[in-house]
N, C-alpha and C positions, 0 to 999 in steps of 0.2 A: 504493500499499500504506499502511496505517497505520502510525502509530509502533510499535506493537506488534502481533503477529499471534499468535492463540492456535491453537498445534497441539498434538499430542499423537503419541508414538511408539507404534507397534504393539508387542504383546508378543513378535513375531519379529523385529524389527528395531531398531536404534538410530536409524534415520533418520527425521527428523520427518514425520509424514504428516498428511493433514486426516482420516482415519478416526476413528471413535470408538474409545476405548480406556479402560482403567480408569484412575480417579483418580490413582493413584499413578504413573502415567506421565505425566501432564499436565506440562507446561512453557510458559512464554512465552517467545518469542524476540523480542529487542528487534531495533528497525530497525538496531543497530549490530553484531547478529549474535551477542550473547552471551545466554545463557540467565539467567534470574532467577525467583525464586519468583513465582508467579502468585497464589496464595491459600493459606489454610490453614483448616483446621476451626474452626468456632465453638466456643470453650471451654466455653461453657453446655451445650452438647449432650454434649459428652464428659464433662463434670463429672456430669450427670444419670446418664449410664450408668454411670461408675465409682461413685457414690454408690449406685445400684441393685444393683450386682453384687458389693459389698463391704460390710464393716461398718467400714472405715476412715475417719477424718474427713478431709475434702479443703478446700482452699481454692482460690481464684481470684485472679488479678492483674487489676484493670480501671483504665481511665483514664476516668470519666465527664466528661461535659461537651462534648465536639466529636463523636467518632465514635458515642458511646453516650448517650443522654438518661438524666439521674440517675432520672427517673420509672420507665424501663424497667429500668435496673439494680437500682433497688429493688424491684420486681416479681420480678425473677429471682432476686435473693438471698432474699425471702419465699417464693418457691413452693419453693425447693429447702430451705429452711429447715424449711418446713411439713412437707415430705415426709420429710425426714431430720433428725429434731430433734438438736441437739447436735453435728452432724458437719460444719457447714460454717463457714467463716470467708471474708472478702473482704479483701484489700489493695487500696486505692485509692490511685492516684498522678496526676499532673498530665500524663502521657503522654509521648510522644515522636513527632517529626515522622515518622517513618519508618512508623507504623502510622496515627496520627491525620490525617494530611493529605489522605488518600483522599477525604475529604468535599468537598475544594476550597475549604473555607474558609481564610482568612489563619492562620498558625500564628503564636499570640501569644507575646509575650514569657513570660519564666519567671516573672516577678512577677504578670502576669495569669493564666497557668495555674494558680499556686499560689492565688491568690484564687477562680478558679473551682473549684478542687478544694474549697475551705473551703465554699463555697456549697453545691456537690454532695454532700458529705458531710452537711451539715446538712439537705437535703433528704430524704436517702436514711434517716437516722436518723428523721427525724419520719415519715416513711412507714412505716417499720417498727415504729412504735409506735403505729400506727393513726391519726394525725392527717391532716385534709385539708390538702393544702398548696397554696399559691399564692406565687410567688415572681417579681420583678422584679429583675433583675441580669444578670449575665454570662451566665445561663442563663435561661429563662422557664418557669414551671410554673403552670398553670391550673387550680385545684381537684383536684388529682391525690389519690387515695386509693386504697389498696391494700384489697381485701376477703378476700383469703387471707392472713391473718397468722400467722407461726411462734409456737408456744408460747414458744419459747426464741430471743431476738434474737440472732443470730450477731454474733461479733466482727468490728468493721471496724477493719483497721489500715493504718497507713500513714505516709509522712514528715511530720515537722513542719515546714510552710513556714517558712522565714526569709527576713527581709528583705534585699534587695539593696543594697549601699553604692553610693555614686556612682561606685565606679571598677569596678561589675560583679561585685564579689565578695560572696560571702553573708556575713552578720554573724555 
């Protein structure tokens, strides 16, 4: 048996079974016997539905650079901002291991993640303003350009990365 086995419970029983069932009932059983969350819905899909069915402004929190490439995040932001002018904002951060490590890449130190965030935000901003972007650094971009641009570029918010002292504390 693999490290974890995907199982789901039936609508009439709380016992795990291998039969198909509604997504709300699915769970992952680890080799140690405990249940843990197996997955969650993609925020961008829910965000599009929420913007389409209301007149409220919405925002999304994202950590570009490891799990999501900044060119793809730029495209997602531009698409929704073009469809729903003035109603979208995005908070961009450096990520957390529990969400980002699923790519299998090494989880970088905080100062590396902060530098990657600065690179990603710069790339996304340039894309949202219609520039063709190439970049070599902690992330790589080769002649990316967005053809669907928003009339109103949404606010991008996030933390101000701070340098780390030799003792591991932020300055």
